[in-house]
PDB file of N, CA, C and O in Angstrom:
ATOM      1  N   UNK A   1      88.047 112.137 126.071  1.00  0.00           N
ATOM      2  CA  UNK A   1      89.063 111.816 125.100  1.00  0.00           C
ATOM      3  C   UNK A   1      88.441 111.045 123.942  1.00  0.00           C
ATOM      4  O   UNK A   1      87.667 110.111 124.147  1.00  0.00           O
ATOM      5  N   UNK A   2      88.776 111.432 122.774  1.00  0.00           N
ATOM      6  CA  UNK A   2      88.279 110.736 121.591  1.00  0.00           C
ATOM      7  C   UNK A   2      89.123 109.498 121.341  1.00  0.00           C
ATOM      8  O   UNK A   2      90.344 109.514 121.496  1.00  0.00           O
ATOM      9  N   UNK A   3      88.453 108.438 120.956  1.00  0.00           N
ATOM     10  CA  UNK A   3      89.187 107.213 120.635  1.00  0.00           C
ATOM     11  C   UNK A   3      89.881 107.390 119.297  1.00  0.00           C
ATOM     12  O   UNK A   3      89.288 107.876 118.334  1.00  0.00           O
ATOM     13  N   UNK A   4      91.130 106.994 119.249  1.00  0.00           N
ATOM     14  CA  UNK A   4      91.866 107.023 117.993  1.00  0.00           C
ATOM     15  C   UNK A   4      91.609 105.719 117.260  1.00  0.00           C
ATOM     16  O   UNK A   4      91.632 104.645 117.862  1.00  0.00           O
ATOM     17  N   UNK A   5      91.367 105.812 115.980  1.00  0.00           N
ATOM     18  CA  UNK A   5      91.152 104.623 115.170  1.00  0.00           C
ATOM     19  C   UNK A   5      92.495 103.930 114.957  1.00  0.00           C
ATOM     20  O   UNK A   5      93.470 104.554 114.538  1.00  0.00           O
ATOM     21  N   UNK A   6      92.529 102.637 115.253  1.00  0.00           N
ATOM     22  CA  UNK A   6      93.773 101.883 115.089  1.00  0.00           C
ATOM     23  C   UNK A   6      94.114 101.781 113.615  1.00  0.00           C
ATOM     24  O   UNK A   6      93.242 101.564 112.774  1.00  0.00           O
ATOM     25  N   UNK A   7      95.390 101.939 113.315  1.00  0.00           N
ATOM     26  CA  UNK A   7      95.834 101.810 111.925  1.00  0.00           C
ATOM     27  C   UNK A   7      95.908 100.338 111.570  1.00  0.00           C
ATOM     28  O   UNK A   7      96.367  99.516 112.363  1.00  0.00           O
ATOM     29  N   UNK A   8      95.460 100.021 110.389  1.00  0.00           N
ATOM     30  CA  UNK A   8      95.455  98.656 109.906  1.00  0.00           C
ATOM     31  C   UNK A   8      96.883  98.246 109.550  1.00  0.00           C
ATOM     32  O   UNK A   8      97.522  98.879 108.709  1.00  0.00           O
ATOM     33  N   UNK A   9      97.379  97.195 110.186  1.00  0.00           N
ATOM     34  CA  UNK A   9      98.741  96.748 109.902  1.00  0.00           C
ATOM     35  C   UNK A   9      98.752  95.540 108.964  1.00  0.00           C
ATOM     36  O   UNK A   9      99.816  95.023 108.625  1.00  0.00           O
ATOM     37  N   UNK A  10      97.569  95.095 108.548  1.00  0.00           N
ATOM     38  CA  UNK A  10      97.448  93.964 107.626  1.00  0.00           C
ATOM     39  C   UNK A  10      96.890  94.483 106.307  1.00  0.00           C
ATOM     40  O   UNK A  10      95.917  95.236 106.292  1.00  0.00           O
ATOM     41  N   UNK A  11      97.510  94.078 105.203  1.00  0.00           N
ATOM     42  CA  UNK A  11      97.075  94.528 103.882  1.00  0.00           C
ATOM     43  C   UNK A  11      96.810  93.332 102.981  1.00  0.00           C
ATOM     44  O   UNK A  11      97.329  92.239 103.209  1.00  0.00           O
ATOM     45  N   UNK A  12      96.000  93.552 101.959  1.00  0.00           N
ATOM     46  CA  UNK A  12      95.763  92.511 100.971  1.00  0.00           C
ATOM     47  C   UNK A  12      97.089  92.074 100.370  1.00  0.00           C
ATOM     48  O   UNK A  12      97.932  92.901 100.025  1.00  0.00           O
ATOM     49  N   UNK A  13      97.261  90.764 100.250  1.00  0.00           N
ATOM     50  CA  UNK A  13      98.496  90.213  99.690  1.00  0.00           C
ATOM     51  C   UNK A  13      99.538  89.839 100.730  1.00  0.00           C
ATOM     52  O   UNK A  13     100.505  89.149 100.406  1.00  0.00           O
ATOM     53  N   UNK A  14      99.365  90.277 101.974  1.00  0.00           N
ATOM     54  CA  UNK A  14     100.319  89.914 103.022  1.00  0.00           C
ATOM     55  C   UNK A  14     100.309  88.406 103.232  1.00  0.00           C
ATOM     56  O   UNK A  14      99.258  87.771 103.137  1.00  0.00           O
ATOM     57  N   UNK A  15     101.481  87.827 103.517  1.00  0.00           N
ATOM     58  CA  UNK A  15     101.629  86.395 103.735  1.00  0.00           C
ATOM     59  C   UNK A  15     102.129  86.175 105.156  1.00  0.00           C
ATOM     60  O   UNK A  15     103.017  86.882 105.633  1.00  0.00           O
ATOM     61  N   UNK A  16     101.541  85.181 105.827  1.00  0.00           N
ATOM     62  CA  UNK A  16     101.925  84.853 107.196  1.00  0.00           C
ATOM     63  C   UNK A  16     102.290  83.379 107.277  1.00  0.00           C
ATOM     64  O   UNK A  16     101.557  82.527 106.776  1.00  0.00           O
ATOM     65  N   UNK A  17     103.425  83.075 107.909  1.00  0.00           N
ATOM     66  CA  UNK A  17     103.808  81.696 108.171  1.00  0.00           C
ATOM     67  C   UNK A  17     103.105  81.254 109.449  1.00  0.00           C
ATOM     68  O   UNK A  17     103.005  82.014 110.412  1.00  0.00           O
ATOM     69  N   UNK A  18     102.623  80.023 109.441  1.00  0.00           N
ATOM     70  CA  UNK A  18     101.857  79.479 110.559  1.00  0.00           C
ATOM     71  C   UNK A  18     102.555  78.213 111.037  1.00  0.00           C
ATOM     72  O   UNK A  18     102.844  77.321 110.239  1.00  0.00           O
ATOM     73  N   UNK A  19     102.826  78.130 112.341  1.00  0.00           N
ATOM     74  CA  UNK A  19     103.428  76.935 112.910  1.00  0.00           C
ATOM     75  C   UNK A  19     102.330  75.899 113.098  1.00  0.00           C
ATOM     76  O   UNK A  19     101.376  76.138 113.838  1.00  0.00           O
ATOM     77  N   UNK A  20     102.452  74.749 112.435  1.00  0.00           N
ATOM     78  CA  UNK A  20     101.440  73.705 112.473  1.00  0.00           C
ATOM     79  C   UNK A  20     101.690  72.742 113.635  1.00  0.00           C
ATOM     80  O   UNK A  20     102.810  72.668 114.140  1.00  0.00           O
ATOM     81  N   UNK A  21     100.661  72.002 114.065  1.00  0.00           N
ATOM     82  CA  UNK A  21     100.827  71.070 115.192  1.00  0.00           C
ATOM     83  C   UNK A  21     101.887  69.996 114.959  1.00  0.00           C
ATOM     84  O   UNK A  21     102.440  69.471 115.925  1.00  0.00           O
ATOM     85  N   UNK A  22     102.184  69.659 113.711  1.00  0.00           N
ATOM     86  CA  UNK A  22     103.190  68.623 113.430  1.00  0.00           C
ATOM     87  C   UNK A  22     104.612  69.178 113.410  1.00  0.00           C
ATOM     88  O   UNK A  22     105.552  68.457 113.076  1.00  0.00           O
ATOM     89  N   UNK A  23     104.778  70.448 113.764  1.00  0.00           N
ATOM     90  CA  UNK A  23     106.105  71.055 113.810  1.00  0.00           C
ATOM     91  C   UNK A  23     106.551  71.680 112.506  1.00  0.00           C
ATOM     92  O   UNK A  23     107.602  72.318 112.452  1.00  0.00           O
ATOM     93  N   UNK A  24     105.768  71.507 111.455  1.00  0.00           N
ATOM     94  CA  UNK A  24     106.107  72.114 110.167  1.00  0.00           C
ATOM     95  C   UNK A  24     105.438  73.483 110.064  1.00  0.00           C
ATOM     96  O   UNK A  24     104.691  73.895 110.952  1.00  0.00           O
ATOM     97  N   UNK A  25     105.720  74.171 108.974  1.00  0.00           N
ATOM     98  CA  UNK A  25     105.131  75.478 108.719  1.00  0.00           C
ATOM     99  C   UNK A  25     104.156  75.399 107.550  1.00  0.00           C
ATOM    100  O   UNK A  25     104.369  74.665 106.586  1.00  0.00           O
ATOM    101  N   UNK A  26     103.099  76.163 107.661  1.00  0.00           N
ATOM    102  CA  UNK A  26     102.176  76.380 106.570  1.00  0.00           C
ATOM    103  C   UNK A  26     102.155  77.878 106.314  1.00  0.00           C
ATOM    104  O   UNK A  26     102.824  78.638 107.016  1.00  0.00           O
ATOM    105  N   UNK A  27     101.393  78.308 105.315  1.00  0.00           N
ATOM    106  CA  UNK A  27     101.328  79.736 105.031  1.00  0.00           C
ATOM    107  C   UNK A  27      99.923  80.121 104.595  1.00  0.00           C
ATOM    108  O   UNK A  27      99.243  79.376 103.890  1.00  0.00           O
ATOM    109  N   UNK A  28      99.505  81.309 105.035  1.00  0.00           N
ATOM    110  CA  UNK A  28      98.226  81.877 104.623  1.00  0.00           C
ATOM    111  C   UNK A  28      98.486  83.237 103.997  1.00  0.00           C
ATOM    112  O   UNK A  28      99.514  83.868 104.245  1.00  0.00           O
ATOM    113  N   UNK A  29      97.531  83.678 103.177  1.00  0.00           N
ATOM    114  CA  UNK A  29      97.668  84.980 102.515  1.00  0.00           C
ATOM    115  C   UNK A  29      96.369  85.747 102.677  1.00  0.00           C
ATOM    116  O   UNK A  29      95.291  85.158 102.598  1.00  0.00           O
ATOM    117  N   UNK A  30      96.453  87.056 102.902  1.00  0.00           N
ATOM    118  CA  UNK A  30      95.282  87.911 103.013  1.00  0.00           C
ATOM    119  C   UNK A  30      94.773  88.203 101.605  1.00  0.00           C
ATOM    120  O   UNK A  30      95.507  88.731 100.770  1.00  0.00           O
ATOM    121  N   UNK A  31      93.493  87.854 101.343  1.00  0.00           N
ATOM    122  CA  UNK A  31      92.921  88.059 100.012  1.00  0.00           C
ATOM    123  C   UNK A  31      92.114  89.343  99.934  1.00  0.00           C
ATOM    124  O   UNK A  31      92.143  90.040  98.919  1.00  0.00           O
ATOM    125  N   UNK A  32      91.382  89.661 101.020  1.00  0.00           N
ATOM    126  CA  UNK A  32      90.507  90.831 100.965  1.00  0.00           C
ATOM    127  C   UNK A  32      90.129  91.235 102.382  1.00  0.00           C
ATOM    128  O   UNK A  32      90.200  90.429 103.310  1.00  0.00           O
ATOM    129  N   UNK A  33      89.726  92.491 102.538  1.00  0.00           N
ATOM    130  CA  UNK A  33      89.227  92.997 103.818  1.00  0.00           C
ATOM    131  C   UNK A  33      87.866  93.626 103.576  1.00  0.00           C
ATOM    132  O   UNK A  33      87.686  94.429 102.660  1.00  0.00           O
ATOM    133  N   UNK A  34      86.922  93.249 104.408  1.00  0.00           N
ATOM    134  CA  UNK A  34      85.590  93.841 104.375  1.00  0.00           C
ATOM    135  C   UNK A  34      85.281  94.278 105.797  1.00  0.00           C
ATOM    136  O   UNK A  34      85.128  93.448 106.693  1.00  0.00           O
ATOM    137  N   UNK A  35      85.189  95.590 105.996  1.00  0.00           N
ATOM    138  CA  UNK A  35      85.010  96.165 107.332  1.00  0.00           C
ATOM    139  C   UNK A  35      86.125  95.668 108.245  1.00  0.00           C
ATOM    140  O   UNK A  35      87.299  95.916 107.971  1.00  0.00           O
ATOM    141  N   UNK A  36      85.773  94.966 109.332  1.00  0.00           N
ATOM    142  CA  UNK A  36      86.786  94.474 110.275  1.00  0.00           C
ATOM    143  C   UNK A  36      87.092  92.995 110.085  1.00  0.00           C
ATOM    144  O   UNK A  36      87.683  92.368 110.964  1.00  0.00           O
ATOM    145  N   UNK A  37      86.700  92.435 108.958  1.00  0.00           N
ATOM    146  CA  UNK A  37      86.912  91.013 108.692  1.00  0.00           C
ATOM    147  C   UNK A  37      87.886  90.837 107.529  1.00  0.00           C
ATOM    148  O   UNK A  37      87.997  91.694 106.651  1.00  0.00           O
ATOM    149  N   UNK A  38      88.584  89.709 107.548  1.00  0.00           N
ATOM    150  CA  UNK A  38      89.545  89.401 106.501  1.00  0.00           C
ATOM    151  C   UNK A  38      89.202  88.080 105.854  1.00  0.00           C
ATOM    152  O   UNK A  38      88.787  87.138 106.529  1.00  0.00           O
ATOM    153  N   UNK A  39      89.374  88.008 104.548  1.00  0.00           N
ATOM    154  CA  UNK A  39      89.274  86.764 103.817  1.00  0.00           C
ATOM    155  C   UNK A  39      90.694  86.263 103.646  1.00  0.00           C
ATOM    156  O   UNK A  39      91.535  86.948 103.063  1.00  0.00           O
ATOM    157  N   UNK A  40      90.965  85.057 104.158  1.00  0.00           N
ATOM    158  CA  UNK A  40      92.315  84.509 104.042  1.00  0.00           C
ATOM    159  C   UNK A  40      92.313  83.320 103.106  1.00  0.00           C
ATOM    160  O   UNK A  40      91.307  82.627 102.955  1.00  0.00           O
ATOM    161  N   UNK A  41      93.452  83.098 102.483  1.00  0.00           N
ATOM    162  CA  UNK A  41      93.662  81.975 101.579  1.00  0.00           C
ATOM    163  C   UNK A  41      94.708  81.073 102.209  1.00  0.00           C
ATOM    164  O   UNK A  41      95.765  81.528 102.646  1.00  0.00           O
ATOM    165  N   UNK A  42      94.394  79.789 102.248  1.00  0.00           N
ATOM    166  CA  UNK A  42      95.377  78.813 102.699  1.00  0.00           C
ATOM    167  C   UNK A  42      96.195  78.392 101.492  1.00  0.00           C
ATOM    168  O   UNK A  42      95.641  77.943 100.488  1.00  0.00           O
ATOM    169  N   UNK A  43      97.492  78.531 101.582  1.00  0.00           N
ATOM    170  CA  UNK A  43      98.359  78.142 100.474  1.00  0.00           C
ATOM    171  C   UNK A  43      98.735  76.668 100.631  1.00  0.00           C
ATOM    172  O   UNK A  43      98.612  76.127 101.730  1.00  0.00           O
ATOM    173  N   UNK A  44      99.185  76.007  99.570  1.00  0.00           N
ATOM    174  CA  UNK A  44      99.584  74.607  99.680  1.00  0.00           C
ATOM    175  C   UNK A  44     100.975  74.403 100.299  1.00  0.00           C
ATOM    176  O   UNK A  44     101.455  73.271 100.370  1.00  0.00           O
ATOM    177  N   UNK A  45     101.624  75.480 100.746  1.00  0.00           N
ATOM    178  CA  UNK A  45     102.979  75.348 101.299  1.00  0.00           C
ATOM    179  C   UNK A  45     102.945  74.589 102.628  1.00  0.00           C
ATOM    180  O   UNK A  45     102.187  74.936 103.534  1.00  0.00           O
ATOM    181  N   UNK A  46     103.773  73.556 102.728  1.00  0.00           N
ATOM    182  CA  UNK A  46     104.071  72.880 103.999  1.00  0.00           C
ATOM    183  C   UNK A  46     105.546  72.541 103.950  1.00  0.00           C
ATOM    184  O   UNK A  46     106.012  71.883 103.020  1.00  0.00           O
ATOM    185  N   UNK A  47     106.281  72.994 104.956  1.00  0.00           N
ATOM    186  CA  UNK A  47     107.718  72.738 104.966  1.00  0.00           C
ATOM    187  C   UNK A  47     108.281  72.805 106.370  1.00  0.00           C
ATOM    188  O   UNK A  47     107.596  73.215 107.307  1.00  0.00           O
ATOM    189  N   UNK A  48     109.521  72.405 106.510  1.00  0.00           N
ATOM    190  CA  UNK A  48     110.183  72.401 107.816  1.00  0.00           C
ATOM    191  C   UNK A  48     110.733  73.771 108.190  1.00  0.00           C
ATOM    192  O   UNK A  48     111.095  74.007 109.342  1.00  0.00           O
ATOM    193  N   UNK A  49     110.794  74.665 107.224  1.00  0.00           N
ATOM    194  CA  UNK A  49     111.277  76.029 107.467  1.00  0.00           C
ATOM    195  C   UNK A  49     110.226  77.035 107.022  1.00  0.00           C
ATOM    196  O   UNK A  49     109.362  76.723 106.202  1.00  0.00           O
ATOM    197  N   UNK A  50     110.306  78.237 107.565  1.00  0.00           N
ATOM    198  CA  UNK A  50     109.405  79.293 107.107  1.00  0.00           C
ATOM    199  C   UNK A  50     109.658  79.538 105.620  1.00  0.00           C
ATOM    200  O   UNK A  50     110.805  79.529 105.173  1.00  0.00           O
ATOM    201  N   UNK A  51     108.590  79.754 104.858  1.00  0.00           N
ATOM    202  CA  UNK A  51     108.788  79.911 103.410  1.00  0.00           C
ATOM    203  C   UNK A  51     109.435  81.250 103.058  1.00  0.00           C
ATOM    204  O   UNK A  51     109.233  82.256 103.738  1.00  0.00           O
ATOM    205  N   UNK A  52     110.200  81.235 102.001  1.00  0.00           N
ATOM    206  CA  UNK A  52     110.748  82.469 101.439  1.00  0.00           C
ATOM    207  C   UNK A  52     109.617  83.179 100.707  1.00  0.00           C
ATOM    208  O   UNK A  52     108.757  82.514 100.130  1.00  0.00           O
ATOM    209  N   UNK A  53     109.593  84.484 100.711  1.00  0.00           N
ATOM    210  CA  UNK A  53     108.532  85.245 100.048  1.00  0.00           C
ATOM    211  C   UNK A  53     108.530  84.985  98.539  1.00  0.00           C
ATOM    212  O   UNK A  53     107.524  85.237  97.875  1.00  0.00           O
ATOM    213  N   UNK A  54     109.630  84.490  97.993  1.00  0.00           N
ATOM    214  CA  UNK A  54     109.701  84.172  96.567  1.00  0.00           C
ATOM    215  C   UNK A  54     109.152  82.788  96.240  1.00  0.00           C
ATOM    216  O   UNK A  54     109.080  82.423  95.067  1.00  0.00           O
ATOM    217  N   UNK A  55     108.764  82.012  97.246  1.00  0.00           N
ATOM    218  CA  UNK A  55     108.275  80.658  97.021  1.00  0.00           C
ATOM    219  C   UNK A  55     107.012  80.687  96.160  1.00  0.00           C
ATOM    220  O   UNK A  55     106.057  81.394  96.480  1.00  0.00           O
ATOM    221  N   UNK A  56     107.008  79.926  95.075  1.00  0.00           N
ATOM    222  CA  UNK A  56     105.901  79.921  94.120  1.00  0.00           C
ATOM    223  C   UNK A  56     104.597  79.395  94.718  1.00  0.00           C
ATOM    224  O   UNK A  56     103.520  79.757  94.244  1.00  0.00           O
ATOM    225  N   UNK A  57     104.670  78.553  95.745  1.00  0.00           N
ATOM    226  CA  UNK A  57     103.461  78.001  96.355  1.00  0.00           C
ATOM    227  C   UNK A  57     102.638  79.051  97.104  1.00  0.00           C
ATOM    228  O   UNK A  57     101.461  78.829  97.388  1.00  0.00           O
ATOM    229  N   UNK A  58     103.247  80.178  97.422  1.00  0.00           N
ATOM    230  CA  UNK A  58     102.540  81.211  98.181  1.00  0.00           C
ATOM    231  C   UNK A  58     101.489  81.943  97.355  1.00  0.00           C
ATOM    232  O   UNK A  58     100.626  82.620  97.914  1.00  0.00           O
ATOM    233  N   UNK A  59     101.550  81.816  96.037  1.00  0.00           N
ATOM    234  CA  UNK A  59     100.545  82.466  95.194  1.00  0.00           C
ATOM    235  C   UNK A  59      99.420  81.513  94.810  1.00  0.00           C
ATOM    236  O   UNK A  59      98.425  81.937  94.222  1.00  0.00           O
ATOM    237  N   UNK A  60      99.570  80.215  95.140  1.00  0.00           N
ATOM    238  CA  UNK A  60      98.538  79.225  94.850  1.00  0.00           C
ATOM    239  C   UNK A  60      97.526  79.156  95.991  1.00  0.00           C
ATOM    240  O   UNK A  60      97.771  79.644  97.094  1.00  0.00           O
ATOM    241  N   UNK A  61      96.389  78.539  95.696  1.00  0.00           N
ATOM    242  CA  UNK A  61      95.324  78.348  96.688  1.00  0.00           C
ATOM    243  C   UNK A  61      95.181  76.856  96.941  1.00  0.00           C
ATOM    244  O   UNK A  61      95.078  76.071  95.999  1.00  0.00           O
ATOM    245  N   UNK A  62      95.175  76.460  98.214  1.00  0.00           N
ATOM    246  CA  UNK A  62      94.966  75.064  98.560  1.00  0.00           C
ATOM    247  C   UNK A  62      93.489  74.742  98.402  1.00  0.00           C
ATOM    248  O   UNK A  62      92.640  75.344  99.060  1.00  0.00           O
ATOM    249  N   UNK A  63      93.186  73.793  97.526  1.00  0.00           N
ATOM    250  CA  UNK A  63      91.804  73.372  97.303  1.00  0.00           C
ATOM    251  C   UNK A  63      91.636  71.939  97.783  1.00  0.00           C
ATOM    252  O   UNK A  63      92.434  71.063  97.450  1.00  0.00           O
ATOM    253  N   UNK A  64      90.587  71.709  98.570  1.00  0.00           N
ATOM    254  CA  UNK A  64      90.268  70.366  99.033  1.00  0.00           C
ATOM    255  C   UNK A  64      88.823  70.070  98.683  1.00  0.00           C
ATOM    256  O   UNK A  64      87.963  70.948  98.749  1.00  0.00           O
ATOM    257  N   UNK A  65      88.566  68.844  98.317  1.00  0.00           N
ATOM    258  CA  UNK A  65      87.217  68.441  97.948  1.00  0.00           C
ATOM    259  C   UNK A  65      86.669  67.388  98.913  1.00  0.00           C
ATOM    260  O   UNK A  65      85.883  66.532  98.508  1.00  0.00           O
ATOM    261  N   UNK A  66      87.071  67.440 100.169  1.00  0.00           N
ATOM    262  CA  UNK A  66      86.699  66.383 101.103  1.00  0.00           C
ATOM    263  C   UNK A  66      85.220  66.375 101.481  1.00  0.00           C
ATOM    264  O   UNK A  66      84.752  65.392 102.055  1.00  0.00           O
ATOM    265  N   UNK A  67      84.472  67.428 101.183  1.00  0.00           N
ATOM    266  CA  UNK A  67      83.060  67.478 101.542  1.00  0.00           C
ATOM    267  C   UNK A  67      82.152  67.147 100.368  1.00  0.00           C
ATOM    268  O   UNK A  67      80.929  67.201 100.499  1.00  0.00           O
ATOM    269  N   UNK A  68      82.735  66.804  99.217  1.00  0.00           N
ATOM    270  CA  UNK A  68      81.945  66.464  98.042  1.00  0.00           C
ATOM    271  C   UNK A  68      81.950  64.956  97.862  1.00  0.00           C
ATOM    272  O   UNK A  68      82.990  64.308  97.983  1.00  0.00           O
ATOM    273  N   UNK A  69      80.781  64.403  97.573  1.00  0.00           N
ATOM    274  CA  UNK A  69      80.673  62.964  97.360  1.00  0.00           C
ATOM    275  C   UNK A  69      81.243  62.561  96.018  1.00  0.00           C
ATOM    276  O   UNK A  69      81.320  63.373  95.096  1.00  0.00           O
ATOM    277  N   UNK A  70      81.635  61.335  95.915  1.00  0.00           N
ATOM    278  CA  UNK A  70      82.149  60.800  94.655  1.00  0.00           C
ATOM    279  C   UNK A  70      80.981  60.166  93.926  1.00  0.00           C
ATOM    280  O   UNK A  70      80.231  59.388  94.516  1.00  0.00           O
ATOM    281  N   UNK A  71      80.816  60.493  92.639  1.00  0.00           N
ATOM    282  CA  UNK A  71      79.699  59.891  91.888  1.00  0.00           C
ATOM    283  C   UNK A  71      80.136  58.730  91.052  1.00  0.00           C
ATOM    284  O   UNK A  71      79.316  58.121  90.365  1.00  0.00           O
TER     285      UNK A  71
END
């Protein structure tokens, strides 16, 4: 029997709500796919409810500079 290739159910731009350890929700977005790997973006959304797809924070990228020294 030939193996059937699984259809990809994740696409660039898809947004996923993530249940955080503090009981709130965060959100990630799929930015790109290379072979069997995905590049994900962490959005700055944190809330008590799952975000609406129209939420403006879902198109932003969470940037942190915690690994850079202060000069």
